[in-house]
CHARMM internal coordinates of N, CA and C (Angstrom, degrees):
IC EDIT
DIST 1 N 1 CA 1.4449
DIST 1 CA 1 C 1.5298
ANGL 1 N 1 CA 1 C 108.13
DIST 1 C 2 N 1.3479
ANGL 1 CA 1 C 2 N 118.14
DIHE 1 N 1 CA 1 C 2 N 123.92
DIST 2 N 2 CA 1.4600
ANGL 1 C 2 N 2 CA 120.63
DIHE 1 CA 1 C 2 N 2 CA -179.73
DIST 2 CA 2 C 1.5313
ANGL 2 N 2 CA 2 C 111.38
DIHE 1 C 2 N 2 CA 2 C -68.60
DIST 2 C 3 N 1.3104
ANGL 2 CA 2 C 3 N 115.44
DIHE 2 N 2 CA 2 C 3 N 151.24
DIST 3 N 3 CA 1.4674
ANGL 2 C 3 N 3 CA 120.95
DIHE 2 CA 2 C 3 N 3 CA 179.30
DIST 3 CA 3 C 1.5248
ANGL 3 N 3 CA 3 C 110.27
DIHE 2 C 3 N 3 CA 3 C -80.37
DIST 3 C 4 N 1.3163
ANGL 3 CA 3 C 4 N 115.15
DIHE 3 N 3 CA 3 C 4 N 154.78
DIST 4 N 4 CA 1.4631
ANGL 3 C 4 N 4 CA 120.19
DIHE 3 CA 3 C 4 N 4 CA 175.86
DIST 4 CA 4 C 1.5260
ANGL 4 N 4 CA 4 C 108.35
DIHE 3 C 4 N 4 CA 4 C -66.32
DIST 4 C 5 N 1.3367
ANGL 4 CA 4 C 5 N 117.16
DIHE 4 N 4 CA 4 C 5 N 145.99
DIST 5 N 5 CA 1.4639
ANGL 4 C 5 N 5 CA 119.01
DIHE 4 CA 4 C 5 N 5 CA 176.44
DIST 5 CA 5 C 1.5294
ANGL 5 N 5 CA 5 C 110.31
DIHE 4 C 5 N 5 CA 5 C -66.24
DIST 5 C 6 N 1.3053
ANGL 5 CA 5 C 6 N 115.70
DIHE 5 N 5 CA 5 C 6 N 158.04
DIST 6 N 6 CA 1.4682
ANGL 5 C 6 N 6 CA 119.84
DIHE 5 CA 5 C 6 N 6 CA 177.72
DIST 6 CA 6 C 1.5231
ANGL 6 N 6 CA 6 C 109.68
DIHE 5 C 6 N 6 CA 6 C -62.40
DIST 6 C 7 N 1.3153
ANGL 6 CA 6 C 7 N 115.53
DIHE 6 N 6 CA 6 C 7 N 142.85
DIST 7 N 7 CA 1.4675
ANGL 6 C 7 N 7 CA 120.30
DIHE 6 CA 6 C 7 N 7 CA 178.68
DIST 7 CA 7 C 1.5253
ANGL 7 N 7 CA 7 C 109.47
DIHE 6 C 7 N 7 CA 7 C -74.55
DIST 7 C 8 N 1.3306
ANGL 7 CA 7 C 8 N 117.03
DIHE 7 N 7 CA 7 C 8 N 139.61
DIST 8 N 8 CA 1.4673
ANGL 7 C 8 N 8 CA 119.61
DIHE 7 CA 7 C 8 N 8 CA 176.06
DIST 8 CA 8 C 1.5301
ANGL 8 N 8 CA 8 C 110.83
DIHE 7 C 8 N 8 CA 8 C -60.79
DIST 8 C 9 N 1.3112
ANGL 8 CA 8 C 9 N 116.41
DIHE 8 N 8 CA 8 C 9 N 147.24
DIST 9 N 9 CA 1.4626
ANGL 8 C 9 N 9 CA 122.05
DIHE 8 CA 8 C 9 N 9 CA -176.69
DIST 9 CA 9 C 1.5249
ANGL 9 N 9 CA 9 C 112.01
DIHE 8 C 9 N 9 CA 9 C -57.33
DIST 9 C 10 N 1.3281
ANGL 9 CA 9 C 10 N 117.27
DIHE 9 N 9 CA 9 C 10 N -37.80
DIST 10 N 10 CA 1.4618
ANGL 9 C 10 N 10 CA 120.67
DIHE 9 CA 9 C 10 N 10 CA -178.17
DIST 10 CA 10 C 1.5158
ANGL 10 N 10 CA 10 C 113.56
DIHE 9 C 10 N 10 CA 10 C -60.83
DIST 10 C 11 N 1.3177
ANGL 10 CA 10 C 11 N 116.89
DIHE 10 N 10 CA 10 C 11 N -26.17
DIST 11 N 11 CA 1.4607
ANGL 10 C 11 N 11 CA 119.90
DIHE 10 CA 10 C 11 N 11 CA -179.91
DIST 11 CA 11 C 1.5224
ANGL 11 N 11 CA 11 C 111.78
DIHE 10 C 11 N 11 CA 11 C -75.86
DIST 11 C 12 N 1.3149
ANGL 11 CA 11 C 12 N 116.96
DIHE 11 N 11 CA 11 C 12 N -16.61
DIST 12 N 12 CA 1.4579
ANGL 11 C 12 N 12 CA 121.03
DIHE 11 CA 11 C 12 N 12 CA -178.46
DIST 12 CA 12 C 1.5267
ANGL 12 N 12 CA 12 C 112.49
DIHE 11 C 12 N 12 CA 12 C -92.96
DIST 12 C 13 N 1.3258
ANGL 12 CA 12 C 13 N 117.01
DIHE 12 N 12 CA 12 C 13 N -2.29
DIST 13 N 13 CA 1.4670
ANGL 12 C 13 N 13 CA 120.99
DIHE 12 CA 12 C 13 N 13 CA -177.27
DIST 13 CA 13 C 1.5223
ANGL 13 N 13 CA 13 C 111.23
DIHE 12 C 13 N 13 CA 13 C -64.91
DIST 13 C 14 N 1.3098
ANGL 13 CA 13 C 14 N 114.87
DIHE 13 N 13 CA 13 C 14 N 143.58
DIST 14 N 14 CA 1.4629
ANGL 13 C 14 N 14 CA 120.68
DIHE 13 CA 13 C 14 N 14 CA 174.79
DIST 14 CA 14 C 1.5218
ANGL 14 N 14 CA 14 C 107.91
DIHE 13 C 14 N 14 CA 14 C -103.82
DIST 14 C 15 N 1.3087
ANGL 14 CA 14 C 15 N 116.09
DIHE 14 N 14 CA 14 C 15 N 126.70
DIST 15 N 15 CA 1.4588
ANGL 14 C 15 N 15 CA 121.22
DIHE 14 CA 14 C 15 N 15 CA -179.21
DIST 15 CA 15 C 1.5210
ANGL 15 N 15 CA 15 C 108.72
DIHE 14 C 15 N 15 CA 15 C -101.74
DIST 15 C 16 N 1.3114
ANGL 15 CA 15 C 16 N 115.60
DIHE 15 N 15 CA 15 C 16 N 121.19
DIST 16 N 16 CA 1.4540
ANGL 15 C 16 N 16 CA 120.18
DIHE 15 CA 15 C 16 N 16 CA -179.15
DIST 16 CA 16 C 1.5212
ANGL 16 N 16 CA 16 C 112.18
DIHE 15 C 16 N 16 CA 16 C -67.96
DIST 16 C 17 N 1.3041
ANGL 16 CA 16 C 17 N 115.07
DIHE 16 N 16 CA 16 C 17 N 134.79
DIST 17 N 17 CA 1.4628
ANGL 16 C 17 N 17 CA 121.47
DIHE 16 CA 16 C 17 N 17 CA 177.66
DIST 17 CA 17 C 1.5241
ANGL 17 N 17 CA 17 C 108.15
DIHE 16 C 17 N 17 CA 17 C -69.16
DIST 17 C 18 N 1.3389
ANGL 17 CA 17 C 18 N 118.76
DIHE 17 N 17 CA 17 C 18 N 134.50
DIST 18 N 18 CA 1.4628
ANGL 17 C 18 N 18 CA 119.26
DIHE 17 CA 17 C 18 N 18 CA 179.71
DIST 18 CA 18 C 1.5281
ANGL 18 N 18 CA 18 C 111.60
DIHE 17 C 18 N 18 CA 18 C -64.09
DIST 18 C 19 N 1.3156
ANGL 18 CA 18 C 19 N 115.46
DIHE 18 N 18 CA 18 C 19 N 145.30
DIST 19 N 19 CA 1.4641
ANGL 18 C 19 N 19 CA 120.81
DIHE 18 CA 18 C 19 N 19 CA 179.91
DIST 19 CA 19 C 1.5277
ANGL 19 N 19 CA 19 C 110.33
DIHE 18 C 19 N 19 CA 19 C -67.56
DIST 19 C 20 N 1.2999
ANGL 19 CA 19 C 20 N 115.60
DIHE 19 N 19 CA 19 C 20 N 149.15
DIST 20 N 20 CA 1.4629
ANGL 19 C 20 N 20 CA 120.31
DIHE 19 CA 19 C 20 N 20 CA 176.90
DIST 20 CA 20 C 1.5242
ANGL 20 N 20 CA 20 C 109.21
DIHE 19 C 20 N 20 CA 20 C -67.29
DIST 20 C 21 N 1.3246
ANGL 20 CA 20 C 21 N 116.16
DIHE 20 N 20 CA 20 C 21 N 148.96
DIST 21 N 21 CA 1.4631
ANGL 20 C 21 N 21 CA 117.82
DIHE 20 CA 20 C 21 N 21 CA 178.26
DIST 21 CA 21 C 1.5260
ANGL 21 N 21 CA 21 C 110.63
DIHE 20 C 21 N 21 CA 21 C -65.29
DIST 21 C 22 N 1.3204
ANGL 21 CA 21 C 22 N 115.41
DIHE 21 N 21 CA 21 C 22 N 146.18
DIST 22 N 22 CA 1.4681
ANGL 21 C 22 N 22 CA 120.27
DIHE 21 CA 21 C 22 N 22 CA -178.78
DIST 22 CA 22 C 1.5253
ANGL 22 N 22 CA 22 C 111.70
DIHE 21 C 22 N 22 CA 22 C -70.34
DIST 22 C 23 N 1.2953
ANGL 22 CA 22 C 23 N 116.44
DIHE 22 N 22 CA 22 C 23 N -28.24
DIST 23 N 23 CA 1.4640
ANGL 22 C 23 N 23 CA 120.66
DIHE 22 CA 22 C 23 N 23 CA -178.68
DIST 23 CA 23 C 1.5146
ANGL 23 N 23 CA 23 C 109.98
DIHE 22 C 23 N 23 CA 23 C -138.07
DIST 23 C 24 N 1.3074
ANGL 23 CA 23 C 24 N 115.15
DIHE 23 N 23 CA 23 C 24 N -166.95
DIST 24 N 24 CA 1.4580
ANGL 23 C 24 N 24 CA 118.62
DIHE 23 CA 23 C 24 N 24 CA -176.93
DIST 24 CA 24 C 1.5105
ANGL 24 N 24 CA 24 C 113.93
DIHE 23 C 24 N 24 CA 24 C -121.64
DIST 24 C 25 N 1.3425
ANGL 24 CA 24 C 25 N 116.18
DIHE 24 N 24 CA 24 C 25 N 25.12
DIST 25 N 25 CA 1.4623
ANGL 24 C 25 N 25 CA 118.02
DIHE 24 CA 24 C 25 N 25 CA 179.03
DIST 25 CA 25 C 1.5275
ANGL 25 N 25 CA 25 C 109.13
DIHE 24 C 25 N 25 CA 25 C -69.02
DIST 25 C 26 N 1.3288
ANGL 25 CA 25 C 26 N 117.24
DIHE 25 N 25 CA 25 C 26 N 154.83
DIST 26 N 26 CA 1.4650
ANGL 25 C 26 N 26 CA 119.45
DIHE 25 CA 25 C 26 N 26 CA 178.60
DIST 26 CA 26 C 1.5317
ANGL 26 N 26 CA 26 C 112.55
DIHE 25 C 26 N 26 CA 26 C -55.78
DIST 26 C 27 N 1.3232
ANGL 26 CA 26 C 27 N 117.11
DIHE 26 N 26 CA 26 C 27 N -39.99
DIST 27 N 27 CA 1.4633
ANGL 26 C 27 N 27 CA 119.83
DIHE 26 CA 26 C 27 N 27 CA -179.62
DIST 27 CA 27 C 1.5267
ANGL 27 N 27 CA 27 C 111.21
DIHE 26 C 27 N 27 CA 27 C -64.08
DIST 27 C 28 N 1.3209
ANGL 27 CA 27 C 28 N 117.15
DIHE 27 N 27 CA 27 C 28 N -43.73
DIST 28 N 28 CA 1.4643
ANGL 27 C 28 N 28 CA 120.73
DIHE 27 CA 27 C 28 N 28 CA 179.67
DIST 28 CA 28 C 1.5262
ANGL 28 N 28 CA 28 C 110.98
DIHE 27 C 28 N 28 CA 28 C -64.75
DIST 28 C 29 N 1.3189
ANGL 28 CA 28 C 29 N 116.44
DIHE 28 N 28 CA 28 C 29 N -40.90
DIST 29 N 29 CA 1.4681
ANGL 28 C 29 N 29 CA 119.55
DIHE 28 CA 28 C 29 N 29 CA 179.78
DIST 29 CA 29 C 1.5225
ANGL 29 N 29 CA 29 C 111.62
DIHE 28 C 29 N 29 CA 29 C -67.13
DIST 29 C 30 N 1.3362
ANGL 29 CA 29 C 30 N 116.96
DIHE 29 N 29 CA 29 C 30 N -40.18
DIST 30 N 30 CA 1.4671
ANGL 29 C 30 N 30 CA 119.78
DIHE 29 CA 29 C 30 N 30 CA 178.05
DIST 30 CA 30 C 1.5278
ANGL 30 N 30 CA 30 C 111.12
DIHE 29 C 30 N 30 CA 30 C -66.08
DIST 30 C 31 N 1.3288
ANGL 30 CA 30 C 31 N 116.76
DIHE 30 N 30 CA 30 C 31 N -41.91
DIST 31 N 31 CA 1.4694
ANGL 30 C 31 N 31 CA 119.65
DIHE 30 CA 30 C 31 N 31 CA 177.50
DIST 31 CA 31 C 1.5275
ANGL 31 N 31 CA 31 C 110.67
DIHE 30 C 31 N 31 CA 31 C -61.73
DIST 31 C 32 N 1.3178
ANGL 31 CA 31 C 32 N 116.11
DIHE 31 N 31 CA 31 C 32 N -41.23
DIST 32 N 32 CA 1.4624
ANGL 31 C 32 N 32 CA 119.53
DIHE 31 CA 31 C 32 N 32 CA 178.61
DIST 32 CA 32 C 1.5331
ANGL 32 N 32 CA 32 C 110.57
DIHE 31 C 32 N 32 CA 32 C -65.03
DIST 32 C 33 N 1.3243
ANGL 32 CA 32 C 33 N 116.63
DIHE 32 N 32 CA 32 C 33 N -40.41
DIST 33 N 33 CA 1.4675
ANGL 32 C 33 N 33 CA 120.06
DIHE 32 CA 32 C 33 N 33 CA 178.78
DIST 33 CA 33 C 1.5234
ANGL 33 N 33 CA 33 C 110.95
DIHE 32 C 33 N 33 CA 33 C -60.99
DIST 33 C 34 N 1.3172
ANGL 33 CA 33 C 34 N 117.17
DIHE 33 N 33 CA 33 C 34 N -39.44
DIST 34 N 34 CA 1.4701
ANGL 33 C 34 N 34 CA 121.11
DIHE 33 CA 33 C 34 N 34 CA 178.21
DIST 34 CA 34 C 1.5269
ANGL 34 N 34 CA 34 C 110.18
DIHE 33 C 34 N 34 CA 34 C -64.82
DIST 34 C 35 N 1.3282
ANGL 34 CA 34 C 35 N 116.58
DIHE 34 N 34 CA 34 C 35 N -46.13
DIST 35 N 35 CA 1.4656
ANGL 34 C 35 N 35 CA 120.53
DIHE 34 CA 34 C 35 N 35 CA 179.63
DIST 35 CA 35 C 1.5245
ANGL 35 N 35 CA 35 C 111.16
DIHE 34 C 35 N 35 CA 35 C -64.41
DIST 35 C 36 N 1.3212
ANGL 35 CA 35 C 36 N 116.68
DIHE 35 N 35 CA 35 C 36 N -41.69
DIST 36 N 36 CA 1.4599
ANGL 35 C 36 N 36 CA 120.43
DIHE 35 CA 35 C 36 N 36 CA -179.17
DIST 36 CA 36 C 1.5286
ANGL 36 N 36 CA 36 C 110.61
DIHE 35 C 36 N 36 CA 36 C -67.87
DIST 36 C 37 N 1.3273
ANGL 36 CA 36 C 37 N 116.76
DIHE 36 N 36 CA 36 C 37 N -37.79
DIST 37 N 37 CA 1.4611
ANGL 36 C 37 N 37 CA 120.29
DIHE 36 CA 36 C 37 N 37 CA 176.91
DIST 37 CA 37 C 1.5193
ANGL 37 N 37 CA 37 C 111.85
DIHE 36 C 37 N 37 CA 37 C -62.18
DIST 37 C 38 N 1.3337
ANGL 37 CA 37 C 38 N 116.48
DIHE 37 N 37 CA 37 C 38 N -41.90
DIST 38 N 38 CA 1.4680
ANGL 37 C 38 N 38 CA 120.35
DIHE 37 CA 37 C 38 N 38 CA 177.87
DIST 38 CA 38 C 1.5255
ANGL 38 N 38 CA 38 C 110.50
DIHE 37 C 38 N 38 CA 38 C -64.35
DIST 38 C 39 N 1.3219
ANGL 38 CA 38 C 39 N 116.53
DIHE 38 N 38 CA 38 C 39 N -39.81
DIST 39 N 39 CA 1.4714
ANGL 38 C 39 N 39 CA 122.03
DIHE 38 CA 38 C 39 N 39 CA 177.16
DIST 39 CA 39 C 1.5310
ANGL 39 N 39 CA 39 C 110.26
DIHE 38 C 39 N 39 CA 39 C -60.68
DIST 39 C 40 N 1.3233
ANGL 39 CA 39 C 40 N 116.65
DIHE 39 N 39 CA 39 C 40 N -46.37
DIST 40 N 40 CA 1.4706
ANGL 39 C 40 N 40 CA 120.77
DIHE 39 CA 39 C 40 N 40 CA -179.84
DIST 40 CA 40 C 1.5218
ANGL 40 N 40 CA 40 C 111.52
DIHE 39 C 40 N 40 CA 40 C -63.74
DIST 40 C 41 N 1.3309
ANGL 40 CA 40 C 41 N 117.13
DIHE 40 N 40 CA 40 C 41 N -37.26
DIST 41 N 41 CA 1.4626
ANGL 40 C 41 N 41 CA 120.17
DIHE 40 CA 40 C 41 N 41 CA 178.14
DIST 41 CA 41 C 1.5269
ANGL 41 N 41 CA 41 C 110.97
DIHE 40 C 41 N 41 CA 41 C -65.41
DIST 41 C 42 N 1.3261
ANGL 41 CA 41 C 42 N 117.43
DIHE 41 N 41 CA 41 C 42 N -38.54
DIST 42 N 42 CA 1.4702
ANGL 41 C 42 N 42 CA 120.38
DIHE 41 CA 41 C 42 N 42 CA 176.69
DIST 42 CA 42 C 1.5250
ANGL 42 N 42 CA 42 C 110.54
DIHE 41 C 42 N 42 CA 42 C -62.78
DIST 42 C 43 N 1.3339
ANGL 42 CA 42 C 43 N 116.27
DIHE 42 N 42 CA 42 C 43 N -43.45
DIST 43 N 43 CA 1.4652
ANGL 42 C 43 N 43 CA 119.60
DIHE 42 CA 42 C 43 N 43 CA 179.49
DIST 43 CA 43 C 1.5247
ANGL 43 N 43 CA 43 C 111.19
DIHE 42 C 43 N 43 CA 43 C -65.06
DIST 43 C 44 N 1.3318
ANGL 43 CA 43 C 44 N 116.99
DIHE 43 N 43 CA 43 C 44 N -41.08
DIST 44 N 44 CA 1.4631
ANGL 43 C 44 N 44 CA 120.40
DIHE 43 CA 43 C 44 N 44 CA 179.47
DIST 44 CA 44 C 1.5273
ANGL 44 N 44 CA 44 C 110.62
DIHE 43 C 44 N 44 CA 44 C -63.17
DIST 44 C 45 N 1.3265
ANGL 44 CA 44 C 45 N 116.79
DIHE 44 N 44 CA 44 C 45 N -41.65
DIST 45 N 45 CA 1.4661
ANGL 44 C 45 N 45 CA 120.20
DIHE 44 CA 44 C 45 N 45 CA 177.98
DIST 45 CA 45 C 1.5245
ANGL 45 N 45 CA 45 C 110.69
DIHE 44 C 45 N 45 CA 45 C -65.03
DIST 45 C 46 N 1.3226
ANGL 45 CA 45 C 46 N 116.80
DIHE 45 N 45 CA 45 C 46 N -37.46
DIST 46 N 46 CA 1.4627
ANGL 45 C 46 N 46 CA 120.49
DIHE 45 CA 45 C 46 N 46 CA 179.22
DIST 46 CA 46 C 1.5286
ANGL 46 N 46 CA 46 C 110.68
DIHE 45 C 46 N 46 CA 46 C -66.94
DIST 46 C 47 N 1.3181
ANGL 46 CA 46 C 47 N 117.70
DIHE 46 N 46 CA 46 C 47 N -42.35
DIST 47 N 47 CA 1.4682
ANGL 46 C 47 N 47 CA 121.33
DIHE 46 CA 46 C 47 N 47 CA 177.87
DIST 47 CA 47 C 1.5255
ANGL 47 N 47 CA 47 C 109.99
DIHE 46 C 47 N 47 CA 47 C -62.92
DIST 47 C 48 N 1.3298
ANGL 47 CA 47 C 48 N 116.87
DIHE 47 N 47 CA 47 C 48 N -43.29
DIST 48 N 48 CA 1.4670
ANGL 47 C 48 N 48 CA 119.99
DIHE 47 CA 47 C 48 N 48 CA 178.08
DIST 48 CA 48 C 1.5295
ANGL 48 N 48 CA 48 C 110.45
DIHE 47 C 48 N 48 CA 48 C -61.70
DIST 48 C 49 N 1.3239
ANGL 48 CA 48 C 49 N 116.70
DIHE 48 N 48 CA 48 C 49 N -37.99
DIST 49 N 49 CA 1.4653
ANGL 48 C 49 N 49 CA 120.52
DIHE 48 CA 48 C 49 N 49 CA 177.20
DIST 49 CA 49 C 1.5130
ANGL 49 N 49 CA 49 C 112.21
DIHE 48 C 49 N 49 CA 49 C -64.33
DIST 49 C 50 N 1.3391
ANGL 49 CA 49 C 50 N 116.91
DIHE 49 N 49 CA 49 C 50 N -42.58
DIST 50 N 50 CA 1.4756
ANGL 49 C 50 N 50 CA 120.20
DIHE 49 CA 49 C 50 N 50 CA 176.76
DIST 50 CA 50 C 1.5242
ANGL 50 N 50 CA 50 C 110.83
DIHE 49 C 50 N 50 CA 50 C -62.37
DIST 50 C 51 N 1.3247
ANGL 50 CA 50 C 51 N 116.88
DIHE 50 N 50 CA 50 C 51 N -41.40
DIST 51 N 51 CA 1.4650
ANGL 50 C 51 N 51 CA 119.98
DIHE 50 CA 50 C 51 N 51 CA -179.62
DIST 51 CA 51 C 1.5223
ANGL 51 N 51 CA 51 C 110.83
DIHE 50 C 51 N 51 CA 51 C -64.79
DIST 51 C 52 N 1.3285
ANGL 51 CA 51 C 52 N 117.00
DIHE 51 N 51 CA 51 C 52 N -42.20
DIST 52 N 52 CA 1.4654
ANGL 51 C 52 N 52 CA 120.45
DIHE 51 CA 51 C 52 N 52 CA 178.22
DIST 52 CA 52 C 1.5257
ANGL 52 N 52 CA 52 C 110.58
DIHE 51 C 52 N 52 CA 52 C -65.25
DIST 52 C 53 N 1.3326
ANGL 52 CA 52 C 53 N 117.23
DIHE 52 N 52 CA 52 C 53 N -41.64
DIST 53 N 53 CA 1.4667
ANGL 52 C 53 N 53 CA 121.33
DIHE 52 CA 52 C 53 N 53 CA 178.26
DIST 53 CA 53 C 1.5242
ANGL 53 N 53 CA 53 C 110.03
DIHE 52 C 53 N 53 CA 53 C -60.15
DIST 53 C 54 N 1.3158
ANGL 53 CA 53 C 54 N 116.96
DIHE 53 N 53 CA 53 C 54 N -43.94
DIST 54 N 54 CA 1.4625
ANGL 53 C 54 N 54 CA 120.83
DIHE 53 CA 53 C 54 N 54 CA -179.21
DIST 54 CA 54 C 1.5281
ANGL 54 N 54 CA 54 C 110.73
DIHE 53 C 54 N 54 CA 54 C -65.12
DIST 54 C 55 N 1.3315
ANGL 54 CA 54 C 55 N 117.03
DIHE 54 N 54 CA 54 C 55 N -44.42
DIST 55 N 55 CA 1.4732
ANGL 54 C 55 N 55 CA 119.93
DIHE 54 CA 54 C 55 N 55 CA 179.78
DIST 55 CA 55 C 1.5241
ANGL 55 N 55 CA 55 C 110.95
DIHE 54 C 55 N 55 CA 55 C -60.80
DIST 55 C 56 N 1.3278
ANGL 55 CA 55 C 56 N 117.03
DIHE 55 N 55 CA 55 C 56 N -40.76
DIST 56 N 56 CA 1.4785
ANGL 55 C 56 N 56 CA 119.58
DIHE 55 CA 55 C 56 N 56 CA 178.16
DIST 56 CA 56 C 1.5226
ANGL 56 N 56 CA 56 C 110.39
DIHE 55 C 56 N 56 CA 56 C -64.17
DIST 56 C 57 N 1.3282
ANGL 56 CA 56 C 57 N 117.31
DIHE 56 N 56 CA 56 C 57 N -39.61
DIST 57 N 57 CA 1.4618
ANGL 56 C 57 N 57 CA 120.94
DIHE 56 CA 56 C 57 N 57 CA 179.95
DIST 57 CA 57 C 1.5080
ANGL 57 N 57 CA 57 C 112.55
DIHE 56 C 57 N 57 CA 57 C -67.72
DIST 57 C 58 N 1.3261
ANGL 57 CA 57 C 58 N 116.91
DIHE 57 N 57 CA 57 C 58 N -38.13
DIST 58 N 58 CA 1.4635
ANGL 57 C 58 N 58 CA 120.93
DIHE 57 CA 57 C 58 N 58 CA -179.95
DIST 58 CA 58 C 1.5214
ANGL 58 N 58 CA 58 C 109.89
DIHE 57 C 58 N 58 CA 58 C -67.39
DIST 58 C 59 N 1.3260
ANGL 58 CA 58 C 59 N 117.63
DIHE 58 N 58 CA 58 C 59 N -37.29
DIST 59 N 59 CA 1.4638
ANGL 58 C 59 N 59 CA 120.99
DIHE 58 CA 58 C 59 N 59 CA -179.66
DIST 59 CA 59 C 1.5224
ANGL 59 N 59 CA 59 C 112.02
DIHE 58 C 59 N 59 CA 59 C -65.78
DIST 59 C 60 N 1.3355
ANGL 59 CA 59 C 60 N 117.58
DIHE 59 N 59 CA 59 C 60 N -28.78
DIST 60 N 60 CA 1.4636
ANGL 59 C 60 N 60 CA 119.70
DIHE 59 CA 59 C 60 N 60 CA -178.03
DIST 60 CA 60 C 1.5176
ANGL 60 N 60 CA 60 C 112.32
DIHE 59 C 60 N 60 CA 60 C -81.84
DIST 60 C 61 N 1.3272
ANGL 60 CA 60 C 61 N 117.03
DIHE 60 N 60 CA 60 C 61 N -11.46
DIST 61 N 61 CA 1.4753
ANGL 60 C 61 N 61 CA 119.37
DIHE 60 CA 60 C 61 N 61 CA -179.14
DIST 61 CA 61 C 1.5055
ANGL 61 N 61 CA 61 C 110.95
DIHE 60 C 61 N 61 CA 61 C -81.46
END
COOR INIT
IC SEED 1 N 1 CA 1 C
IC BUILD
């Protein structure tokens, strides 16, 4: 049985969770929402990358 190919380096990246807002003003909450949304998009792209990597590895077996 062939081994899975090495995972691309980008899939191993750790994305830091955005810091909680210091206060609860509308501006602080909106800024946090923007940062958190960007964080979630990075995680979603990373998960999609892992899924694609796995599918490619399964096809080669």
